C-alpha positions as CSV (number, residue, x, y, z in Angstrom):
1,X,120.9,63.2,130.9
2,X,119.3,66.4,129.7
3,X,119.4,69.8,131.6
4,X,115.7,69.5,132.3
5,X,116.1,66.1,133.9
6,X,119.0,67.2,136.0
7,X,117.0,70.2,137.2
8,X,113.9,68.2,138.0
9,X,115.9,65.6,139.9
10,X,117.5,68.4,141.9
11,X,114.1,69.9,142.7
12,X,112.7,66.6,143.8
13,X,115.8,65.8,145.9
14,X,115.7,69.2,147.6
15,X,112.0,69.1,148.4
16,X,112.2,65.5,149.8
17,X,115.0,66.5,152.2
18,X,113.4,69.8,153.2
19,X,110.2,68.1,154.1
20,X,112.1,65.3,155.9
21,X,113.7,68.0,158.2
22,X,110.4,68.3,160.1
23,X,109.4,64.6,160.2
24,X,109.0,63.6,163.9
25,X,108.5,67.1,165.0
26,X,105.0,68.4,166.0
27,X,104.7,71.8,164.2
28,X,101.6,73.8,165.2
29,X,100.5,77.2,163.9
30,X,98.8,79.4,166.6
31,X,97.8,83.0,167.0
32,X,98.8,84.8,170.2
33,X,96.3,87.6,170.0
34,X,97.1,89.1,166.6
35,X,100.6,87.7,166.5
36,X,101.1,84.7,164.2
37,X,103.3,82.1,165.9
38,X,104.5,78.5,165.3
39,X,105.3,75.9,168.0
40,X,107.9,73.3,167.3
41,X,107.6,70.3,169.8
42,X,109.9,67.3,170.0
43,X,108.6,63.8,169.7
44,X,109.3,63.2,173.4
45,X,106.1,64.0,175.3
46,X,107.9,65.5,178.3
47,X,107.7,69.2,179.2
48,X,111.2,70.6,178.4
49,X,112.6,74.2,178.5
50,X,111.2,76.6,175.8
51,X,113.2,78.8,173.5
52,X,111.5,81.8,172.0
53,X,113.0,82.8,168.6
54,X,112.7,86.3,167.2
55,X,113.5,87.4,163.6
56,X,115.3,90.5,162.5
57,X,114.5,93.5,160.4
58,X,112.5,92.6,157.2
59,X,112.5,89.0,158.4
60,X,109.8,86.6,159.4
61,X,109.4,83.4,161.5
62,X,110.1,81.2,158.4
63,X,113.6,82.7,158.3
64,X,114.2,81.3,161.8
65,X,113.0,77.7,161.1
66,X,116.4,76.2,161.0
67,X,117.1,77.1,164.7
68,X,113.5,76.1,165.6
69,X,113.8,72.6,164.0
70,X,117.3,72.1,165.4
71,X,116.1,72.9,169.0
72,X,113.0,70.7,168.7
73,X,115.1,67.9,167.2
74,X,117.3,68.1,170.3
75,X,114.5,68.0,172.8
76,X,113.5,71.7,173.4
77,X,110.3,73.4,172.5
78,X,110.8,76.3,170.1
79,X,108.4,79.1,169.4
80,X,108.8,81.4,166.4
81,X,106.6,84.4,165.6
82,X,106.1,87.5,163.3
83,X,106.7,90.9,164.8
84,X,104.3,93.8,164.1
85,X,104.8,95.0,160.6
86,X,106.5,91.8,159.5
87,X,105.5,88.6,157.9
88,X,101.9,87.7,158.3
89,X,101.4,89.9,161.3
90,X,98.4,92.2,160.3
91,X,99.4,94.9,162.9
92,X,101.7,97.7,161.6
93,X,104.8,98.6,163.4
94,X,104.3,101.7,165.5
95,X,106.8,104.2,166.8
96,X,110.1,105.6,165.4
97,X,112.6,102.9,164.4
98,X,115.5,105.0,165.6
99,X,114.0,105.8,169.0
100,X,114.4,103.4,171.9
101,X,111.0,104.6,173.2
102,X,109.4,104.1,169.8
103,X,109.3,100.9,167.7
104,X,111.6,99.2,170.2
105,X,108.9,99.3,172.8
106,X,106.3,97.9,170.3
107,X,108.5,95.0,169.5
108,X,109.4,94.4,173.2
109,X,105.7,94.4,174.1
110,X,105.0,91.7,171.5
111,X,108.0,89.6,172.8
112,X,106.6,89.9,176.3
113,X,103.2,88.5,175.1
114,X,104.9,85.6,173.2
115,X,107.2,84.9,176.1
116,X,104.3,84.7,178.6
117,X,102.5,82.3,176.3
118,X,105.6,80.2,175.5
119,X,106.5,79.7,179.2
120,X,103.3,77.8,179.8
121,X,104.2,75.2,177.1
122,X,107.2,73.7,178.9
123,X,108.6,73.2,182.4
124,X,108.7,77.0,183.1
125,X,112.3,77.5,182.1
126,X,112.8,80.0,179.2
127,X,115.6,81.1,176.8
128,X,115.5,83.6,174.0
129,X,117.2,83.9,170.7
130,X,117.1,87.0,168.4
131,X,118.7,87.9,165.1
132,X,119.9,91.4,164.1
133,X,117.3,93.9,165.1
134,X,115.7,91.4,167.4
135,X,119.1,90.7,169.2
136,X,118.5,94.1,171.0
137,X,114.9,93.2,171.7
138,X,115.7,89.8,173.3
139,X,118.5,91.4,175.3
140,X,116.1,94.1,176.7
141,X,113.5,91.4,177.4
142,X,116.0,89.2,179.3
143,X,117.2,92.2,181.3
144,X,113.6,93.0,182.3
145,X,112.8,89.3,183.0
146,X,115.7,88.1,185.1
147,X,114.6,84.5,185.2
148,X,115.3,84.1,181.5
149,X,118.0,81.5,181.7
150,X,119.9,82.3,178.5
151,X,120.0,84.9,175.8
152,X,121.4,84.0,172.3
153,X,122.0,87.1,170.2
154,X,122.8,86.4,166.5
155,X,124.4,89.2,164.6
156,X,124.0,91.3,167.7
157,X,124.0,95.1,168.0
158,X,122.6,96.2,171.4
159,X,123.7,99.2,173.4
160,X,122.2,97.9,176.7
161,X,124.4,94.9,177.3
162,X,126.2,95.2,180.6
163,X,128.9,93.2,182.4
164,X,126.3,91.3,184.3
165,X,123.1,91.5,182.2
166,X,121.5,89.6,180.5
167,X,122.1,86.2,182.1
168,X,124.2,83.7,180.2
169,X,124.8,85.7,177.0
170,X,126.0,83.9,173.8
171,X,126.7,86.2,170.8
172,X,126.9,84.4,167.4
173,X,128.2,86.4,164.4
174,X,128.9,85.5,160.8
175,X,132.6,85.5,160.1
176,X,132.0,88.0,157.2
177,X,130.3,90.5,159.5
178,X,133.5,92.4,160.5
179,X,131.8,95.3,162.3
180,X,129.5,93.0,164.3
181,X,132.5,90.7,165.2
182,X,134.1,93.6,166.9
183,X,130.8,94.5,168.7
184,X,130.5,90.9,169.9
185,X,133.9,90.9,171.5
186,X,133.2,94.3,173.0
187,X,130.0,93.2,174.6
188,X,131.4,89.9,175.9
189,X,134.5,91.7,177.1
190,X,132.5,93.9,179.4
191,X,132.5,91.1,181.9
192,X,136.3,90.7,182.0
193,X,137.5,94.4,181.9
194,X,140.4,95.3,181.7
195,X,141.1,92.1,179.7
196,X,139.9,91.7,176.2
197,X,137.6,88.9,175.0
198,X,138.5,86.2,172.5
199,X,136.1,84.3,170.2
200,X,135.2,80.7,171.2
201,X,136.1,81.2,174.8
202,X,133.5,80.9,177.6
203,X,133.8,83.4,180.4
204,X,132.0,83.3,183.7
205,X,129.9,80.4,185.0
206,X,126.6,79.4,183.3
207,X,125.5,77.7,186.5
208,X,125.1,81.0,188.2
209,X,124.1,83.0,185.2
210,X,127.3,84.9,184.4
211,X,128.3,82.9,181.3
212,X,129.6,85.0,178.3
213,X,130.8,83.7,174.9
214,X,131.3,85.1,171.4
215,X,131.4,82.7,168.5
216,X,132.1,83.4,164.8
217,X,130.4,81.1,162.2
218,X,132.8,80.6,159.3
219,X,132.0,81.5,155.6
220,X,128.7,83.2,156.3
221,X,127.3,86.8,156.4
222,X,124.2,88.5,157.9
223,X,121.5,86.2,156.4
224,X,123.3,82.9,155.9
225,X,124.4,82.9,159.5
226,X,120.9,81.7,160.3
227,X,121.4,78.5,158.2
228,X,125.0,77.8,159.4
229,X,125.4,74.5,161.2
230,X,128.2,76.2,163.3
231,X,125.6,78.7,164.5
232,X,123.2,76.0,165.4
233,X,125.8,73.9,167.1
234,X,127.0,76.9,169.3
235,X,123.4,77.7,170.2
236,X,122.5,74.1,171.2
237,X,125.7,73.6,173.2
238,X,124.9,76.9,175.0
239,X,121.4,75.8,175.8
240,X,122.6,72.3,177.0
241,X,125.2,73.9,179.3
242,X,122.7,76.4,180.8
243,X,119.9,73.8,181.3
244,X,122.3,71.0,182.3
245,X,121.3,68.7,179.4
246,X,123.9,66.0,178.7
247,X,124.4,65.4,175.0
248,X,127.2,63.7,173.0
249,X,126.5,65.0,169.6
250,X,123.7,67.6,168.7
251,X,121.4,66.9,165.8
252,X,121.7,69.9,163.4
253,X,119.3,71.2,160.8
254,X,120.7,70.8,157.3
255,X,118.1,72.8,155.4
256,X,120.6,75.5,154.1
257,X,122.2,73.4,151.4
258,X,118.9,71.9,150.3
259,X,117.3,75.4,149.9
260,X,120.3,76.4,147.8
261,X,119.9,73.3,145.6
262,X,116.2,74.0,145.2
263,X,116.7,77.5,144.1
264,X,119.6,76.6,141.8
265,X,117.6,73.8,140.2
266,X,114.7,76.1,139.6
267,X,117.0,78.6,137.9
268,X,118.6,75.8,135.8
269,X,115.1,74.6,134.8
270,X,114.3,78.0,133.5
271,X,116.9,77.7,130.7
272,X,115.3,74.8,128.8
273,X,111.8,76.1,129.5
274,X,112.6,79.5,128.0
275,X,113.0,77.8,124.6
276,X,109.3,77.1,124.7
277,X,108.5,80.9,124.6
278,X,107.3,82.3,121.2
279,X,109.6,84.3,119.0
280,X,108.2,87.9,119.1
281,X,110.8,89.9,117.1
282,X,113.6,89.1,114.8
283,X,116.1,90.7,114.9
284,X,115.8,91.4,118.7
285,X,114.3,94.7,119.8
286,X,116.1,97.1,122.1
287,X,118.2,100.3,122.0
288,X,121.2,98.4,120.6
289,X,123.6,100.8,122.3
290,X,127.3,100.2,121.9
291,X,129.6,101.2,124.7
292,X,130.3,104.6,123.1
293,X,126.8,105.6,123.9
294,X,125.8,103.1,126.6
295,X,128.2,104.4,129.3
296,X,126.2,107.7,129.4
297,X,122.9,105.8,130.0
298,X,124.6,103.8,132.8
299,X,126.5,106.5,134.7
300,X,124.1,109.5,134.6
301,X,121.3,107.8,136.5
302,X,123.8,106.1,138.9
303,X,125.0,109.5,140.1
304,X,121.9,111.7,139.6
305,X,119.4,109.4,141.3
306,X,120.8,109.6,144.9
307,X,121.5,113.3,144.5
308,X,117.9,114.0,143.4
309,X,116.4,111.9,146.1
310,X,118.2,114.0,148.7
311,X,115.7,116.7,148.0
312,X,112.7,114.8,146.6
313,X,110.2,113.4,149.1
314,X,110.6,109.6,149.5
315,X,108.3,109.0,152.6
316,X,105.5,108.2,150.3
317,X,104.6,104.7,151.4
318,X,104.1,103.1,154.9
319,X,107.0,100.7,154.3
320,X,110.2,101.2,156.2
321,X,113.2,101.6,153.7
322,X,111.1,100.0,151.0
323,X,109.5,103.4,150.3
324,X,113.0,104.8,149.5
325,X,113.9,101.7,147.4
326,X,110.7,102.1,145.3
327,X,111.5,105.8,144.8
328,X,115.1,104.9,143.8
329,X,113.9,102.4,141.2
330,X,111.4,105.0,139.8
331,X,113.7,108.0,139.6
332,X,116.6,105.8,138.3
333,X,114.2,104.5,135.6
334,X,113.0,107.9,134.6
335,X,116.5,109.2,134.2
336,X,117.5,106.1,132.2
337,X,114.6,106.6,129.9
338,X,115.5,110.3,129.4
339,X,119.1,109.3,128.5
340,X,117.7,106.8,126.0
341,X,115.6,109.5,124.4
342,X,118.7,111.7,124.2
343,X,120.9,109.0,122.6
344,X,118.1,108.1,120.2
345,X,118.0,111.7,119.0
346,X,121.8,111.7,118.5
347,X,121.9,108.5,116.3
348,X,120.0,107.0,113.5
349,X,116.5,105.8,114.6
350,X,115.6,102.2,114.2
351,X,112.0,101.6,113.2
352,X,109.9,99.6,115.7
353,X,108.3,96.5,114.4
354,X,104.8,95.4,115.2
355,X,104.5,92.6,117.8
356,X,101.5,90.3,118.3
357,X,99.8,91.5,121.5
358,X,98.4,88.0,122.2
359,X,101.8,86.3,121.8
360,X,103.5,89.0,123.9
361,X,100.9,88.7,126.7
362,X,101.1,84.9,126.6
363,X,104.9,84.9,126.9
364,X,104.8,87.5,129.8
365,X,102.2,85.5,131.7
366,X,104.1,82.3,131.2
367,X,107.3,83.8,132.6
368,X,105.4,85.3,135.6
369,X,103.7,82.0,136.3
370,X,107.1,80.2,136.4
371,X,108.4,82.8,138.9
372,X,105.5,82.4,141.2
373,X,105.5,78.6,141.2
374,X,109.3,78.2,141.0
375,X,110.4,80.9,143.4
376,X,107.6,82.6,145.4
377,X,106.2,79.3,146.7
378,X,109.6,77.8,147.9
379,X,110.8,81.1,149.3
380,X,107.6,81.4,151.3
381,X,107.7,77.8,152.4
382,X,111.4,77.4,153.4
383,X,113.0,80.9,153.6
384,X,110.8,83.8,154.6
385,X,107.3,85.1,154.4
386,X,106.7,85.8,150.7
387,X,103.0,85.8,150.3
388,X,101.4,89.2,151.1
389,X,98.4,89.6,153.4
390,X,95.5,91.8,152.1
391,X,97.0,94.8,153.8
392,X,100.1,94.6,151.5
393,X,98.6,94.0,148.1
394,X,98.1,97.8,147.6
395,X,101.7,98.3,148.5
396,X,102.9,95.8,146.0
397,X,100.9,97.6,143.3
398,X,102.4,100.9,144.4
399,X,105.9,99.5,144.3
400,X,105.2,98.1,140.8
401,X,105.0,101.7,139.5
402,X,108.7,102.3,140.4
403,X,110.0,98.9,139.4
404,X,108.3,98.9,136.1
405,X,109.8,102.3,135.1
406,X,113.3,101.0,136.0
407,X,113.2,97.5,134.5
408,X,111.5,98.5,131.2
409,X,114.1,101.3,130.7
410,X,117.0,99.1,131.8
411,X,116.0,96.1,129.7
412,X,115.5,98.3,126.6
413,X,118.8,100.1,127.2
414,X,120.9,97.0,127.4
415,X,119.3,94.8,124.7
416,X,119.0,94.8,121.0
417,X,121.2,94.3,117.9
418,X,124.6,95.8,118.5
419,X,124.2,96.2,122.3
420,X,127.5,96.5,124.1
421,X,128.8,93.2,125.5
422,X,128.4,93.1,129.3
423,X,126.1,96.1,129.4
424,X,123.4,94.3,131.3
425,X,125.8,93.3,134.1
426,X,127.3,96.8,134.1
427,X,123.8,98.3,134.6
428,X,123.2,96.2,137.7
429,X,126.6,97.1,139.1
430,X,125.8,100.8,138.5
431,X,122.4,100.5,140.3
432,X,124.1,98.9,143.3
433,X,126.7,101.6,143.3
434,X,123.9,104.2,143.2
435,X,122.4,102.6,146.3
436,X,125.8,102.8,148.0
437,X,125.9,106.5,147.3
438,X,122.4,106.9,148.7
439,X,123.4,105.2,151.9
440,X,126.5,107.4,152.3
441,X,124.2,110.5,152.0
442,X,121.7,109.3,154.6
443,X,123.4,106.6,156.6
444,X,121.1,106.7,159.7
445,X,117.9,106.2,157.7
446,X,119.2,103.9,155.0
447,X,121.5,101.8,157.1
448,X,119.4,98.7,156.6
449,X,120.0,98.8,152.8
450,X,123.5,97.7,153.6
451,X,122.1,94.5,155.2
452,X,119.8,93.6,152.3
453,X,122.3,94.4,149.4
454,X,123.4,90.7,149.3
455,X,119.7,89.7,148.8
456,X,119.2,92.4,146.1
457,X,122.4,91.2,144.4
458,X,121.1,87.6,144.5
459,X,117.8,88.6,142.9
460,X,119.7,90.5,140.2
461,X,121.8,87.4,139.4
462,X,118.8,85.1,139.3
463,X,116.6,87.4,137.2
464,X,119.6,88.4,135.1
465,X,119.8,84.8,134.0
466,X,116.1,84.7,133.4
467,X,116.3,87.9,131.4
468,X,119.1,86.7,129.1
469,X,117.3,83.4,128.3
470,X,113.9,85.1,127.8
471,X,115.4,87.8,125.5
472,X,117.4,85.2,123.5
473,X,114.2,83.3,122.6
474,X,111.6,86.0,122.4
475,X,113.7,88.8,121.0
476,X,111.7,91.3,123.1
477,X,113.3,92.8,126.2
478,X,110.0,94.0,127.7
479,X,108.8,90.5,128.5
480,X,111.6,90.1,131.0
481,X,111.2,93.7,132.0
482,X,107.6,93.3,133.1
483,X,108.3,89.9,134.8
484,X,111.4,91.3,136.7
485,X,109.5,94.4,137.7
486,X,106.7,92.4,139.2
487,X,109.2,90.1,141.0
488,X,111.0,93.0,142.7
489,X,107.8,94.9,143.5
490,X,106.5,91.7,145.1
491,X,109.7,91.1,147.1
492,X,109.9,94.7,148.4
493,X,106.2,94.9,149.2
494,X,106.0,91.7,151.2
495,X,109.3,91.8,153.2
496,X,109.9,95.3,154.4
497,X,108.2,96.4,157.6
498,X,104.7,97.9,157.4
499,X,104.5,101.1,159.4
500,X,101.5,102.6,161.1
501,X,100.1,105.7,159.5
């Protein structure tokens, strides 16, 4: 069986099972004012309790689908939605993200609107679940709305939890989130001072609203905790205990592995398809730097970029954290290009060969089309909001300026005849190290970069494979450079929160 056949079978199998996950569940998209929301109803026509599910920073309602489908499959009504500045919500996020009287109040007001709407869908009983940033929002909402029967805080950080509030608090944390594990035990332990809390132990009495529990989902981190069956099992068991629902074995959503299979199969399919690209240059173009000169091109921008951005303005776009990331790409790319010019002057120059513009454009468009069909569509459908609304298209274009400078410089620096082995991988490690330095310089503002580094790393891996295969068959590093730049500009522009003003 060929690689192409294996990849296509994997894609077909994954899509079949991902669509099967919602069979028998009534899924309805609604607008609550300007807030896009989705209602997940079980097949049973009765009016059960409702669970409102809130996504975290740079997330969207699609990211919370696994919880929603699991709850609906087990007889609850689930409601997901997009916060202001996130997903398909056209309203920008207002207020300071670091001020409890700023953006927190905007998010809380939206949750109040969704909660009021959701309560009318069921029997009047309500629970809330929030991830990361939204864990604090659902805690505050439950404290202000005492009849909220249960609060489930995933990857929680909230300074307002007390020994008695909110009612029936379950904290779920990924086992790889060491700092948040300690925070979960601290918050749960407030109810049993001076004793210390332990994971997987229920304290208090859910029947009277004093239940407290911390649970650690094994082998997952900040994002994958949302797809963990252990997370869903804990959440369902907590809801069943609070609402007095007898259940032998909960039915869990299993979309996580199928999403991984789908993306892996798409990446595998790219390898044989890349052989269809035209040969644009032989031998391959690029700087062709051996390690004797390449290390300068890698290390100088790694250190210089975060230092320069300490003094250069980075609040240039109304996208929280994304504005800095775009600036980091741009400055890193400019410094890399400058280093390339310097190394070119210090060594024998290689004449550039003419390349057919039509063939180059055709190859680039083909690669971009594969990315949109193979990755943008499934991510938007099954992972998170990944198709921009009209208000974000200009932002994607602005982001592209920075990502183009970086990826064109980086691809040229690490490709070509005589290029140092492992240089491409080393360049991506250097970029991630540069982001780490930036965070250390401005932890309060760039804290959220820590959370999304695993996602950036995953994108580097996927598009690193694409780049290697494209360069092998075309011999031109700028084909992958343009495609990768568009992919990253797209990802930053559509996921990071859109701010007012």
